[in-house]
N, CA, C and O atoms as CSV, one atom per row, in Angstrom:
chain,resi,resn,atom,element,x,y,z
A,1,UNK,N,N,146.714,120.260,129.631
A,1,UNK,CA,C,145.344,120.703,129.561
A,1,UNK,C,C,144.774,120.311,128.197
A,1,UNK,O,O,145.427,120.496,127.170
A,2,UNK,N,N,143.585,119.784,128.195
A,2,UNK,CA,C,142.923,119.399,126.960
A,2,UNK,C,C,142.394,120.635,126.250
A,2,UNK,O,O,141.998,121.614,126.882
A,3,UNK,N,N,142.394,120.568,124.928
A,3,UNK,CA,C,141.926,121.693,124.124
A,3,UNK,C,C,140.453,122.000,124.399
A,3,UNK,O,O,140.042,123.159,124.333
A,4,UNK,N,N,139.651,120.968,124.708
A,4,UNK,CA,C,138.221,121.195,124.913
A,4,UNK,C,C,137.963,122.037,126.162
A,4,UNK,O,O,136.914,122.674,126.258
A,5,UNK,N,N,138.887,122.057,127.115
A,5,UNK,CA,C,138.703,122.853,128.328
A,5,UNK,C,C,138.720,124.353,128.002
A,5,UNK,O,O,138.185,125.157,128.766
A,6,UNK,N,N,139.318,124.723,126.898
A,6,UNK,CA,C,139.406,126.126,126.519
A,6,UNK,C,C,138.192,126.602,125.713
A,6,UNK,O,O,138.046,127.798,125.458
A,7,UNK,N,N,137.330,125.674,125.314
A,7,UNK,CA,C,136.178,126.030,124.493
A,7,UNK,C,C,135.015,126.518,125.346
A,7,UNK,O,O,134.885,126.097,126.496
A,8,UNK,N,N,134.163,127.400,124.811
A,8,UNK,CA,C,132.963,127.812,125.536
A,8,UNK,C,C,132.046,126.608,125.762
A,8,UNK,O,O,132.110,125.628,125.020
A,9,UNK,N,N,131.197,126.683,126.786
A,9,UNK,CA,C,130.367,125.532,127.144
A,9,UNK,C,C,129.435,125.112,126.009
A,9,UNK,O,O,129.211,123.916,125.825
A,10,UNK,N,N,128.881,126.063,125.237
A,10,UNK,CA,C,128.002,125.690,124.119
A,10,UNK,C,C,128.767,124.917,123.058
A,10,UNK,O,O,128.235,123.978,122.466
A,11,UNK,N,N,130.005,125.304,122.816
A,11,UNK,CA,C,130.832,124.604,121.840
A,11,UNK,C,C,131.174,123.211,122.347
A,11,UNK,O,O,131.153,122.247,121.581
A,12,UNK,N,N,131.488,123.100,123.632
A,12,UNK,CA,C,131.772,121.780,124.216
A,12,UNK,C,C,130.556,120.879,124.115
A,12,UNK,O,O,130.690,119.693,123.813
A,13,UNK,N,N,129.355,121.428,124.366
A,13,UNK,CA,C,128.129,120.649,124.284
A,13,UNK,C,C,127.890,120.179,122.844
A,13,UNK,O,O,127.546,119.018,122.619
A,14,UNK,N,N,128.070,121.077,121.873
A,14,UNK,CA,C,127.893,120.709,120.467
A,14,UNK,C,C,128.916,119.650,120.058
A,14,UNK,O,O,128.594,118.718,119.320
A,15,UNK,N,N,130.132,119.799,120.535
A,15,UNK,CA,C,131.177,118.819,120.233
A,15,UNK,C,C,130.819,117.464,120.833
A,15,UNK,O,O,131.029,116.428,120.202
A,16,UNK,N,N,130.283,117.469,122.044
A,16,UNK,CA,C,129.869,116.220,122.702
A,16,UNK,C,C,128.740,115.553,121.919
A,16,UNK,O,O,128.748,114.337,121.732
A,17,UNK,N,N,127.765,116.349,121.461
A,17,UNK,CA,C,126.665,115.799,120.670
A,17,UNK,C,C,127.187,115.206,119.362
A,17,UNK,O,O,126.744,114.136,118.943
A,18,UNK,N,N,128.115,115.891,118.726
A,18,UNK,CA,C,128.698,115.375,117.483
A,18,UNK,C,C,129.426,114.065,117.756
A,18,UNK,O,O,129.336,113.125,116.966
A,19,UNK,N,N,130.149,114.003,118.873
A,19,UNK,CA,C,130.872,112.795,119.249
A,19,UNK,C,C,129.905,111.634,119.433
A,19,UNK,O,O,130.160,110.532,118.946
A,20,UNK,N,N,128.798,111.869,120.131
A,20,UNK,CA,C,127.803,110.817,120.354
A,20,UNK,C,C,127.177,110.353,119.039
A,20,UNK,O,O,126.988,109.156,118.820
A,21,UNK,N,N,126.857,111.312,118.167
A,21,UNK,CA,C,126.256,110.963,116.887
A,21,UNK,C,C,127.209,110.121,116.041
A,21,UNK,O,O,126.797,109.135,115.430
A,22,UNK,N,N,128.469,110.506,116.008
A,22,UNK,CA,C,129.459,109.758,115.226
A,22,UNK,C,C,129.629,108.350,115.792
A,22,UNK,O,O,129.712,107.386,115.031
A,23,UNK,N,N,129.680,108.224,117.111
A,23,UNK,CA,C,129.809,106.906,117.735
A,23,UNK,C,C,128.578,106.041,117.441
A,23,UNK,O,O,128.710,104.859,117.123
A,24,UNK,N,N,127.395,106.625,117.548
A,24,UNK,CA,C,126.170,105.875,117.265
A,24,UNK,C,C,126.138,105.434,115.802
A,24,UNK,O,O,125.699,104.325,115.496
A,25,UNK,N,N,126.594,106.285,114.913
A,25,UNK,CA,C,126.628,105.934,113.497
A,25,UNK,C,C,127.578,104.766,113.251
A,25,UNK,O,O,127.279,103.876,112.456
A,26,UNK,N,N,128.710,104.769,113.926
A,26,UNK,CA,C,129.667,103.665,113.777
A,26,UNK,C,C,129.014,102.336,114.155
A,26,UNK,O,O,129.191,101.334,113.461
A,27,UNK,N,N,128.269,102.329,115.241
A,27,UNK,CA,C,127.595,101.101,115.668
A,27,UNK,C,C,126.447,100.732,114.731
A,27,UNK,O,O,126.245,99.551,114.449
A,28,UNK,N,N,125.702,101.706,114.250
A,28,UNK,CA,C,124.547,101.438,113.393
A,28,UNK,C,C,124.956,100.937,112.011
A,28,UNK,O,O,124.219,100.169,111.395
A,29,UNK,N,N,126.110,101.356,111.520
A,29,UNK,CA,C,126.520,100.958,110.180
A,29,UNK,C,C,126.895,99.479,110.077
A,29,UNK,O,O,126.830,98.906,108.989
A,30,UNK,N,N,127.279,98.860,111.174
A,30,UNK,CA,C,127.661,97.437,111.114
A,30,UNK,C,C,126.450,96.557,110.788
A,30,UNK,O,O,126.527,95.777,109.838
A,31,UNK,N,N,125.334,96.641,111.527
A,31,UNK,CA,C,124.187,95.823,111.118
A,31,UNK,C,C,123.621,96.252,109.763
A,31,UNK,O,O,123.122,95.413,109.013
A,32,UNK,N,N,123.693,97.544,109.440
A,32,UNK,CA,C,123.223,98.011,108.139
A,32,UNK,C,C,124.040,97.362,107.019
A,32,UNK,O,O,123.475,96.964,106.000
A,33,UNK,N,N,125.342,97.252,107.192
A,33,UNK,CA,C,126.186,96.596,106.192
A,33,UNK,C,C,125.794,95.129,106.036
A,33,UNK,O,O,125.800,94.602,104.923
A,34,UNK,N,N,125.454,94.468,107.139
A,34,UNK,CA,C,125.014,93.069,107.071
A,34,UNK,C,C,123.699,92.953,106.289
A,34,UNK,O,O,123.526,92.027,105.498
A,35,UNK,N,N,122.786,93.884,106.511
A,35,UNK,CA,C,121.520,93.883,105.767
A,35,UNK,C,C,121.790,94.061,104.278
A,35,UNK,O,O,121.231,93.338,103.452
A,36,UNK,N,N,122.642,95.015,103.935
A,36,UNK,CA,C,122.968,95.249,102.532
A,36,UNK,C,C,123.633,94.026,101.906
A,36,UNK,O,O,123.336,93.666,100.767
A,37,UNK,N,N,124.523,93.396,102.645
A,37,UNK,CA,C,125.232,92.206,102.150
A,37,UNK,C,C,124.240,91.122,101.751
A,37,UNK,O,O,124.432,90.432,100.750
A,38,UNK,N,N,123.184,90.976,102.536
A,38,UNK,CA,C,122.210,89.914,102.301
A,38,UNK,C,C,121.093,90.288,101.345
A,38,UNK,O,O,120.393,89.400,100.859
A,39,UNK,N,N,120.901,91.558,101.057
A,39,UNK,CA,C,119.749,91.957,100.244
A,39,UNK,C,C,120.092,92.581,98.898
A,39,UNK,O,O,119.268,92.537,97.984
A,40,UNK,N,N,121.271,93.156,98.746
A,40,UNK,CA,C,121.608,93.797,97.467
A,40,UNK,C,C,121.911,92.750,96.396
A,40,UNK,O,O,122.490,91.704,96.689
A,41,UNK,N,N,121.519,93.039,95.157
A,41,UNK,CA,C,121.868,92.106,94.069
A,41,UNK,C,C,123.370,92.166,93.795
A,41,UNK,O,O,124.020,93.173,94.075
A,42,UNK,N,N,123.912,91.083,93.247
A,42,UNK,CA,C,125.353,91.059,92.972
A,42,UNK,C,C,125.711,91.881,91.738
A,42,UNK,O,O,126.861,92.295,91.587
A,43,UNK,N,N,124.751,92.122,90.860
A,43,UNK,CA,C,124.980,92.971,89.696
A,43,UNK,C,C,123.824,93.956,89.569
A,43,UNK,O,O,122.717,93.715,90.050
A,44,UNK,N,N,124.113,95.059,88.913
A,44,UNK,CA,C,123.080,96.068,88.711
A,44,UNK,C,C,123.449,96.921,87.509
A,44,UNK,O,O,124.626,97.143,87.225
A,45,UNK,N,N,122.432,97.394,86.810
A,45,UNK,CA,C,122.646,98.346,85.737
A,45,UNK,C,C,122.680,99.731,86.369
A,45,UNK,O,O,121.803,100.086,87.156
A,46,UNK,N,N,123.704,100.515,86.019
A,46,UNK,CA,C,123.857,101.831,86.621
A,46,UNK,C,C,123.881,102.886,85.523
A,46,UNK,O,O,124.735,102.859,84.636
A,47,UNK,N,N,122.933,103.814,85.595
A,47,UNK,CA,C,122.946,104.931,84.653
A,47,UNK,C,C,124.044,105.906,85.072
A,47,UNK,O,O,124.348,106.027,86.259
A,48,UNK,N,N,124.619,106.579,84.133
A,48,UNK,CA,C,125.637,107.599,84.389
A,48,UNK,C,C,126.878,107.047,85.087
A,48,UNK,O,O,127.534,107.759,85.847
A,49,UNK,N,N,127.195,105.793,84.833
A,49,UNK,CA,C,128.358,105.144,85.449
A,49,UNK,C,C,129.630,105.922,85.156
A,49,UNK,O,O,130.414,106.207,86.061
A,50,UNK,N,N,129.835,106.269,83.877
A,50,UNK,CA,C,131.067,106.986,83.522
A,50,UNK,C,C,131.098,108.375,84.150
A,50,UNK,O,O,132.167,108.857,84.524
A,51,UNK,N,N,129.955,109.020,84.270
A,51,UNK,CA,C,129.915,110.344,84.912
A,51,UNK,C,C,130.331,110.261,86.377
A,51,UNK,O,O,131.023,111.142,86.886
A,52,UNK,N,N,129.907,109.203,87.042
A,52,UNK,CA,C,130.273,109.029,88.452
A,52,UNK,C,C,131.788,108.873,88.601
A,52,UNK,O,O,132.395,109.499,89.470
A,53,UNK,N,N,132.396,108.038,87.755
A,53,UNK,CA,C,133.837,107.813,87.861
A,53,UNK,C,C,134.631,109.040,87.448
A,53,UNK,O,O,135.610,109.397,88.103
A,54,UNK,N,N,134.215,109.690,86.364
A,54,UNK,CA,C,134.915,110.901,85.908
A,54,UNK,C,C,134.795,111.988,86.975
A,54,UNK,O,O,135.764,112.690,87.264
A,55,UNK,N,N,133.609,112.124,87.556
A,55,UNK,CA,C,133.411,113.125,88.606
A,55,UNK,C,C,134.303,112.875,89.807
A,55,UNK,O,O,134.871,113.813,90.367
A,56,UNK,N,N,134.431,111.618,90.209
A,56,UNK,CA,C,135.293,111.292,91.352
A,56,UNK,C,C,136.750,111.613,91.022
A,56,UNK,O,O,137.464,112.192,91.841
A,57,UNK,N,N,137.182,111.241,89.838
A,57,UNK,CA,C,138.575,111.527,89.461
A,57,UNK,C,C,138.837,113.032,89.353
A,57,UNK,O,O,139.914,113.497,89.725
A,58,UNK,N,N,137.862,113.799,88.847
A,58,UNK,CA,C,138.034,115.252,88.792
A,58,UNK,C,C,138.035,115.862,90.194
A,58,UNK,O,O,138.753,116.828,90.455
A,59,UNK,N,N,137.230,115.295,91.094
A,59,UNK,CA,C,137.258,115.730,92.497
A,59,UNK,C,C,138.646,115.486,93.085
A,59,UNK,O,O,139.188,116.349,93.775
A,60,UNK,N,N,139.219,114.321,92.818
A,60,UNK,CA,C,140.572,114.018,93.313
A,60,UNK,C,C,141.599,114.985,92.716
A,60,UNK,O,O,142.482,115.470,93.424
A,61,UNK,N,N,141.483,115.260,91.420
A,61,UNK,CA,C,142.422,116.188,90.776
A,61,UNK,C,C,142.319,117.580,91.392
A,61,UNK,O,O,143.336,118.224,91.654
A,62,UNK,N,N,141.091,118.043,91.622
A,62,UNK,CA,C,140.901,119.364,92.236
A,62,UNK,C,C,141.446,119.381,93.657
A,62,UNK,O,O,142.069,120.359,94.070
A,63,UNK,N,N,141.220,118.310,94.406
A,63,UNK,CA,C,141.741,118.227,95.775
A,63,UNK,C,C,143.254,118.223,95.811
A,63,UNK,O,O,143.860,118.867,96.667
A,64,UNK,N,N,143.872,117.496,94.880
A,64,UNK,CA,C,145.340,117.482,94.807
A,64,UNK,C,C,145.873,118.865,94.443
A,64,UNK,O,O,146.866,119.322,95.008
A,65,UNK,N,N,145.207,119.526,93.497
A,65,UNK,CA,C,145.638,120.872,93.096
A,65,UNK,C,C,145.482,121.860,94.247
A,65,UNK,O,O,146.373,122.671,94.496
A,66,UNK,N,N,144.365,121.795,94.942
A,66,UNK,CA,C,144.145,122.695,96.074
A,66,UNK,C,C,145.152,122.432,97.182
A,66,UNK,O,O,145.694,123.371,97.764
A,67,UNK,N,N,145.409,121.156,97.481
A,67,UNK,CA,C,146.408,120.816,98.506
A,67,UNK,C,C,147.768,121.375,98.116
A,67,UNK,O,O,148.467,121.955,98.947
A,68,UNK,N,N,148.141,121.202,96.858
A,68,UNK,CA,C,149.426,121.710,96.380
A,68,UNK,C,C,149.509,123.225,96.524
A,68,UNK,O,O,150.513,123.753,97.002
A,69,UNK,N,N,148.460,123.920,96.112
A,69,UNK,CA,C,148.447,125.375,96.234
A,69,UNK,C,C,148.544,125.835,97.678
A,69,UNK,O,O,149.273,126.777,97.986
A,70,UNK,N,N,147.813,125.175,98.561
A,70,UNK,CA,C,147.863,125.545,99.983
A,70,UNK,C,C,149.240,125.250,100.576
A,70,UNK,O,O,149.738,126.025,101.393
A,71,UNK,N,N,149.853,124.149,100.179
A,71,UNK,CA,C,151.192,123.828,100.676
A,71,UNK,C,C,152.215,124.854,100.194
A,71,UNK,O,O,153.117,125.232,100.942
A,72,UNK,N,N,152.079,125.302,98.956
A,72,UNK,CA,C,153.016,126.298,98.423
A,72,UNK,C,C,152.938,127.603,99.198
A,72,UNK,O,O,153.918,128.344,99.270
A,73,UNK,N,N,151.777,127.889,99.779
A,73,UNK,CA,C,151.598,129.117,100.550
A,73,UNK,C,C,151.701,128.879,102.060
A,73,UNK,O,O,151.327,129.745,102.851
A,74,UNK,N,N,152.208,127.712,102.458
A,74,UNK,CA,C,152.339,127.364,103.877
A,74,UNK,C,C,151.024,127.547,104.630
A,74,UNK,O,O,151.024,127.992,105.778
A,75,UNK,N,N,149.926,127.214,104.006
A,75,UNK,CA,C,148.603,127.361,104.608
A,75,UNK,C,C,148.254,126.068,105.342
A,75,UNK,O,O,148.263,124.988,104.752
A,76,UNK,N,N,147.950,126.188,106.620
A,76,UNK,CA,C,147.673,124.999,107.431
A,76,UNK,C,C,146.417,124.254,106.984
A,76,UNK,O,O,146.226,123.097,107.358
A,77,UNK,N,N,145.560,124.897,106.191
A,77,UNK,CA,C,144.358,124.222,105.697
A,77,UNK,C,C,144.698,123.098,104.725
A,77,UNK,O,O,143.841,122.276,104.403
A,78,UNK,N,N,145.935,123.058,104.258
A,78,UNK,CA,C,146.370,121.966,103.380
A,78,UNK,C,C,146.189,120.621,104.080
A,78,UNK,O,O,145.906,119.616,103.428
A,79,UNK,N,N,146.350,120.597,105.394
A,79,UNK,CA,C,146.184,119.351,106.152
A,79,UNK,C,C,144.759,118.829,106.052
A,79,UNK,O,O,144.549,117.626,105.900
A,80,UNK,N,N,143.779,119.723,106.136
A,80,UNK,CA,C,142.379,119.307,106.044
A,80,UNK,C,C,142.041,118.811,104.647
A,80,UNK,O,O,141.392,117.777,104.489
A,81,UNK,N,N,142.479,119.544,103.641
A,81,UNK,CA,C,142.193,119.146,102.264
A,81,UNK,C,C,142.887,117.828,101.948
A,81,UNK,O,O,142.294,116.953,101.316
A,82,UNK,N,N,144.130,117.676,102.379
A,82,UNK,CA,C,144.862,116.427,102.139
A,82,UNK,C,C,144.153,115.252,102.801
A,82,UNK,O,O,144.119,114.155,102.245
A,83,UNK,N,N,143.594,115.471,103.968
A,83,UNK,CA,C,142.851,114.414,104.653
A,83,UNK,C,C,141.629,113.995,103.845
A,83,UNK,O,O,141.348,112.803,103.719
A,84,UNK,N,N,140.902,114.968,103.297
A,84,UNK,CA,C,139.730,114.665,102.469
A,84,UNK,C,C,140.137,113.938,101.189
A,84,UNK,O,O,139.460,113.002,100.763
A,85,UNK,N,N,141.235,114.364,100.579
A,85,UNK,CA,C,141.713,113.709,99.357
A,85,UNK,C,C,142.104,112.265,99.658
A,85,UNK,O,O,141.813,111.368,98.866
A,86,UNK,N,N,142.756,112.032,100.788
A,86,UNK,CA,C,143.135,110.667,101.154
A,86,UNK,C,C,141.891,109.783,101.297
A,86,UNK,O,O,141.878,108.645,100.828
A,87,UNK,N,N,140.867,110.300,101.934
A,87,UNK,CA,C,139.632,109.522,102.087
A,87,UNK,C,C,138.971,109.239,100.752
A,87,UNK,O,O,138.523,108.119,100.506
A,88,UNK,N,N,138.905,110.242,99.889
A,88,UNK,CA,C,138.299,110.041,98.569
A,88,UNK,C,C,139.125,109.071,97.726
A,88,UNK,O,O,138.562,108.259,96.991
A,89,UNK,N,N,140.444,109.146,97.825
A,89,UNK,CA,C,141.314,108.233,97.069
A,89,UNK,C,C,141.145,106.796,97.565
A,89,UNK,O,O,141.192,105.854,96.774
A,90,UNK,N,N,140.953,106.632,98.853
A,90,UNK,CA,C,140.721,105.287,99.398
A,90,UNK,C,C,139.407,104.715,98.867
A,90,UNK,O,O,139.333,103.536,98.518
A,91,UNK,N,N,138.377,105.548,98.809
A,91,UNK,CA,C,137.097,105.104,98.252
A,91,UNK,C,C,137.261,104.751,96.775
A,91,UNK,O,O,136.732,103.742,96.310
A,92,UNK,N,N,137.994,105.584,96.042
A,92,UNK,CA,C,138.248,105.317,94.624
A,92,UNK,C,C,138.974,103.986,94.455
A,92,UNK,O,O,138.595,103.167,93.618
A,93,UNK,N,N,140.005,103.779,95.244
A,93,UNK,CA,C,140.766,102.528,95.184
A,93,UNK,C,C,139.848,101.336,95.448
A,93,UNK,O,O,139.864,100.361,94.696
A,94,UNK,N,N,139.061,101.410,96.499
A,94,UNK,CA,C,138.178,100.303,96.884
A,94,UNK,C,C,137.213,99.952,95.746
A,94,UNK,O,O,137.100,98.791,95.355
A,95,UNK,N,N,136.523,100.963,95.222
A,95,UNK,CA,C,135.542,100.688,94.182
A,95,UNK,C,C,136.200,100.276,92.870
A,95,UNK,O,O,135.625,99.484,92.124
A,96,UNK,N,N,137.386,100.790,92.572
A,96,UNK,CA,C,138.109,100.333,91.378
A,96,UNK,C,C,138.353,98.830,91.445
A,96,UNK,O,O,138.133,98.113,90.469
A,97,UNK,N,N,138.807,98.362,92.601
A,97,UNK,CA,C,139.176,96.948,92.741
A,97,UNK,C,C,137.936,96.054,92.822
A,97,UNK,O,O,137.871,95.035,92.135
A,98,UNK,N,N,136.961,96.414,93.643
A,98,UNK,CA,C,135.826,95.500,93.839
A,98,UNK,C,C,134.830,95.503,92.684
A,98,UNK,O,O,134.036,94.570,92.564
A,99,UNK,N,N,134.852,96.534,91.824
A,99,UNK,CA,C,133.926,96.542,90.695
A,99,UNK,C,C,134.581,96.087,89.397
A,99,UNK,O,O,133.916,96.027,88.363
A,100,UNK,N,N,135.857,95.770,89.429
A,100,UNK,CA,C,136.559,95.351,88.207
A,100,UNK,C,C,136.128,93.942,87.805
A,100,UNK,O,O,135.956,93.062,88.648
A,101,UNK,N,N,135.959,93.752,86.498
A,101,UNK,CA,C,135.681,92.418,85.971
A,101,UNK,C,C,136.914,91.542,86.177
A,101,UNK,O,O,138.033,92.054,86.225
A,102,UNK,N,N,136.721,90.225,86.299
A,102,UNK,CA,C,137.870,89.328,86.455
A,102,UNK,C,C,138.818,89.420,85.264
A,102,UNK,O,O,138.407,89.740,84.149
A,103,UNK,N,N,140.072,89.140,85.515
A,103,UNK,CA,C,141.066,89.121,84.448
A,103,UNK,C,C,141.844,90.413,84.326
A,103,UNK,O,O,142.350,90.940,85.316
A,104,UNK,N,N,141.938,90.925,83.102
A,104,UNK,CA,C,142.754,92.110,82.813
A,104,UNK,C,C,142.261,93.338,83.566
A,104,UNK,O,O,143.071,94.155,84.004
A,105,UNK,N,N,140.951,93.482,83.724
A,105,UNK,CA,C,140.419,94.654,84.428
A,105,UNK,C,C,140.831,94.641,85.896
A,105,UNK,O,O,141.150,95.688,86.460
A,106,UNK,N,N,140.828,93.472,86.514
A,106,UNK,CA,C,141.271,93.368,87.905
A,106,UNK,C,C,142.757,93.668,88.014
A,106,UNK,O,O,143.187,94.363,88.934
A,107,UNK,N,N,143.545,93.146,87.077
A,107,UNK,CA,C,144.991,93.417,87.080
A,107,UNK,C,C,145.244,94.914,86.931
A,107,UNK,O,O,146.100,95.472,87.618
A,108,UNK,N,N,144.503,95.566,86.034
A,108,UNK,CA,C,144.658,97.007,85.851
A,108,UNK,C,C,144.269,97.758,87.120
A,108,UNK,O,O,144.951,98.703,87.517
A,109,UNK,N,N,143.183,97.346,87.754
A,109,UNK,CA,C,142.735,98.003,88.991
A,109,UNK,C,C,143.786,97.840,90.093
A,109,UNK,O,O,144.056,98.783,90.837
A,110,UNK,N,N,144.371,96.662,90.195
A,110,UNK,CA,C,145.397,96.432,91.214
A,110,UNK,C,C,146.654,97.250,90.916
A,110,UNK,O,O,147.292,97.767,91.832
A,111,UNK,N,N,147.005,97.364,89.646
A,111,UNK,CA,C,148.158,98.179,89.274
A,111,UNK,C,C,147.897,99.650,89.605
A,111,UNK,O,O,148.775,100.328,90.139
A,112,UNK,N,N,146.702,100.143,89.294
A,112,UNK,CA,C,146.347,101.528,89.623
A,112,UNK,C,C,146.299,101.743,91.130
A,112,UNK,O,O,146.543,102.852,91.608
A,113,UNK,N,N,145.987,100.693,91.880
A,113,UNK,CA,C,145.907,100.842,93.339
A,113,UNK,C,C,147.266,101.177,93.945
A,113,UNK,O,O,147.331,101.755,95.030
A,114,UNK,N,N,148.345,100.825,93.262
A,114,UNK,CA,C,149.684,101.190,93.753
A,114,UNK,C,C,149.831,102.709,93.744
A,114,UNK,O,O,150.292,103.297,94.723
A,115,UNK,N,N,149.438,103.348,92.630
A,115,UNK,CA,C,149.513,104.813,92.554
A,115,UNK,C,C,148.567,105.456,93.559
A,115,UNK,O,O,148.918,106.444,94.204
A,116,UNK,N,N,147.362,104.894,93.694
A,116,UNK,CA,C,146.398,105.464,94.637
A,116,UNK,C,C,146.872,105.309,96.079
A,116,UNK,O,O,146.663,106.199,96.904
A,117,UNK,N,N,147.506,104.185,96.382
A,117,UNK,CA,C,148.044,103.984,97.731
A,117,UNK,C,C,149.155,104.992,98.012
A,117,UNK,O,O,149.264,105.500,99.128
A,118,UNK,N,N,149.972,105.280,97.015
A,118,UNK,CA,C,151.028,106.283,97.173
A,118,UNK,C,C,150.415,107.655,97.423
A,118,UNK,O,O,150.895,108.403,98.275
A,119,UNK,N,N,149.350,107.992,96.682
A,119,UNK,CA,C,148.662,109.268,96.903
A,119,UNK,C,C,148.082,109.324,98.314
A,119,UNK,O,O,148.203,110.342,98.996
A,120,UNK,N,N,147.458,108.244,98.749
A,120,UNK,CA,C,146.885,108.196,100.103
A,120,UNK,C,C,147.983,108.419,101.142
A,120,UNK,O,O,147.808,109.202,102.076
A,121,UNK,N,N,149.106,107.736,100.979
A,121,UNK,CA,C,150.213,107.879,101.936
A,121,UNK,C,C,150.755,109.307,101.950
A,121,UNK,O,O,151.029,109.856,103.016
A,122,UNK,N,N,150.911,109.908,100.770
A,122,UNK,CA,C,151.413,111.290,100.707
A,122,UNK,C,C,150.431,112.249,101.375
A,122,UNK,O,O,150.833,113.136,102.128
A,123,UNK,N,N,149.153,112.066,101.094
A,123,UNK,CA,C,148.145,112.946,101.697
A,123,UNK,C,C,148.087,112.763,103.211
A,123,UNK,O,O,147.968,113.744,103.946
A,124,UNK,N,N,148.168,111.544,103.678
A,124,UNK,CA,C,148.143,111.315,105.127
A,124,UNK,C,C,149.389,111.884,105.790
A,124,UNK,O,O,149.328,112.359,106.924
A,125,UNK,N,N,150.515,111.839,105.091
A,125,UNK,CA,C,151.731,112.464,105.633
A,125,UNK,C,C,151.501,113.967,105.824
A,125,UNK,O,O,151.835,114.526,106.868
A,126,UNK,N,N,150.926,114.611,104.804
A,126,UNK,CA,C,150.631,116.048,104.913
A,126,UNK,C,C,149.617,116.285,106.035
A,126,UNK,O,O,149.782,117.200,106.842
A,127,UNK,N,N,148.574,115.463,106.082
A,127,UNK,CA,C,147.506,115.661,107.062
A,127,UNK,C,C,147.984,115.476,108.500
A,127,UNK,O,O,147.492,116.148,109.407
A,128,UNK,N,N,148.921,114.587,108.709
A,128,UNK,CA,C,149.334,114.249,110.079
A,128,UNK,C,C,150.640,114.890,110.521
A,128,UNK,O,O,151.030,114.762,111.681
A,129,UNK,N,N,151.314,115.571,109.620
A,129,UNK,CA,C,152.568,116.232,109.978
A,129,UNK,C,C,152.262,117.657,110.427
A,129,UNK,O,O,151.659,118.426,109.678
A,130,UNK,N,N,152.672,118.016,111.639
A,130,UNK,CA,C,152.414,119.389,112.117
A,130,UNK,C,C,153.095,120.419,111.223
A,130,UNK,O,O,154.151,120.168,110.642
A,131,UNK,N,N,152.470,121.569,111.132
A,131,UNK,CA,C,153.030,122.659,110.333
A,131,UNK,C,C,154.310,123.174,110.978
A,131,UNK,O,O,154.387,123.327,112.197
A,132,UNK,N,N,155.309,123.437,110.149
A,132,UNK,CA,C,156.575,123.968,110.659
A,132,UNK,C,C,156.410,125.392,111.168
A,132,UNK,O,O,157.180,125.837,112.018
A,133,UNK,N,N,155.413,126.114,110.659
A,133,UNK,CA,C,155.232,127.506,111.048
A,133,UNK,C,C,154.358,127.662,112.297
A,133,UNK,O,O,154.228,128.765,112.828
A,134,UNK,N,N,153.762,126.563,112.766
A,134,UNK,CA,C,152.891,126.650,113.935
A,134,UNK,C,C,153.718,126.817,115.207
A,134,UNK,O,O,154.848,126.334,115.275
A,135,UNK,N,N,153.165,127.501,116.221
A,135,UNK,CA,C,153.871,127.592,117.496
A,135,UNK,C,C,154.108,126.188,118.054
A,135,UNK,O,O,153.306,125.292,117.791
A,136,UNK,N,N,155.185,125.969,118.816
A,136,UNK,CA,C,155.535,124.628,119.290
A,136,UNK,C,C,154.391,123.889,119.983
A,136,UNK,O,O,154.226,122.690,119.756
A,137,UNK,N,N,153.604,124.553,120.812
A,137,UNK,CA,C,152.548,123.822,121.517
A,137,UNK,C,C,151.392,123.454,120.598
A,137,UNK,O,O,150.604,122.569,120.932
A,138,UNK,N,N,151.271,124.112,119.447
A,138,UNK,CA,C,150.217,123.797,118.488
A,138,UNK,C,C,150.647,122.699,117.509
A,138,UNK,O,O,149.830,122.216,116.725
A,139,UNK,N,N,151.902,122.312,117.551
A,139,UNK,CA,C,152.399,121.305,116.601
A,139,UNK,C,C,151.954,119.903,116.982
A,139,UNK,O,O,151.922,119.014,116.131
A,140,UNK,N,N,151.614,119.695,118.227
A,140,UNK,CA,C,151.159,118.369,118.635
A,140,UNK,C,C,149.777,118.128,118.078
A,140,UNK,O,O,148.959,119.042,117.985
A,141,UNK,N,N,149.525,116.881,117.706
A,141,UNK,CA,C,148.208,116.516,117.208
A,141,UNK,C,C,147.438,115.936,118.369
A,141,UNK,O,O,147.827,114.912,118.931
A,142,UNK,N,N,146.335,116.592,118.736
A,142,UNK,CA,C,145.539,116.120,119.870
A,142,UNK,C,C,144.401,115.271,119.366
A,142,UNK,O,O,143.635,115.695,118.501
A,143,UNK,N,N,144.289,114.084,119.897
A,143,UNK,CA,C,143.203,113.177,119.534
A,143,UNK,C,C,142.289,112.990,120.718
A,143,UNK,O,O,141.303,112.258,120.626
């Protein structure tokens, strides 16, 4: 039996609407990316550049700390937080590499990407591994 069969009809309807919106967004982002590719300048001056990077790294640090705390308490919400941290770390990795100047900065970004990839893998392991304390039928991940 699918999990959605157990939900009230209003919840199923809201879930269906969310599903449609997410699918439509996936399709809409492809032509939007093509427009951006052809219209954005290759360089730009960015105010508060360091604040953006420091903020992202502090967000990652807070997410890692929260995930660790939740794991220490066997809290199943650690899976959700770990999933968010993995996504943010992937974004950090991507922008580190593609915004690095050629030469030493690119080498440094690629070296840092090894640590970020390890963090992503660890977080995805937490996010996708069923909780040991969950009842057996809840341990399966339903997609």
